[in-house]
C-alpha positions in Angstrom: 60.5 -17.1 -7.2 60.1 -20.9 -7.5 60.5 -23.2 -4.6 60.5 -27.0 -5.1 59.8 -29.2 -2.2 60.3 -33.0 -2.6 58.7 -35.0 0.1 56.7 -38.1 0.9 54.7 -36.2 3.4 51.4 -35.5 1.7 50.1 -33.4 4.6 52.1 -30.4 3.3 50.7 -30.7 -0.3 47.7 -28.4 0.4 50.0 -25.4 0.8 51.5 -25.8 -2.7 50.3 -23.8 -5.7 51.0 -26.9 -7.8 51.5 -30.5 -6.9 53.3 -32.7 -9.4 53.3 -36.5 -8.6 55.9 -38.8 -10.0 55.7 -42.5 -10.4 58.6 -44.6 -11.7 60.5 -41.3 -12.6 57.6 -40.1 -14.8 55.0 -37.4 -14.2 51.8 -39.2 -13.1 49.7 -36.1 -12.4 49.8 -32.3 -12.1 47.3 -30.6 -9.8 46.9 -26.8 -9.7 45.7 -25.6 -6.3 43.8 -22.3 -6.9 43.5 -21.6 -3.1 46.6 -23.0 -1.2 46.2 -23.5 2.5 48.2 -21.0 4.6 51.3 -22.6 6.1 50.2 -21.7 9.6 47.2 -24.0 9.3 49.1 -27.1 8.2 49.4 -29.8 10.9 53.0 -31.0 10.9 
């Protein structure tokens, strides 16, 4: 299953397996997170 979350809230990025940053409609960077943070530990 793939879930795509589009947000400006960088606080939730640590729970993602992969973070893709866009700038001016182009991929600026791709970060693979080998150990995502559990959702219950994210401060909203």
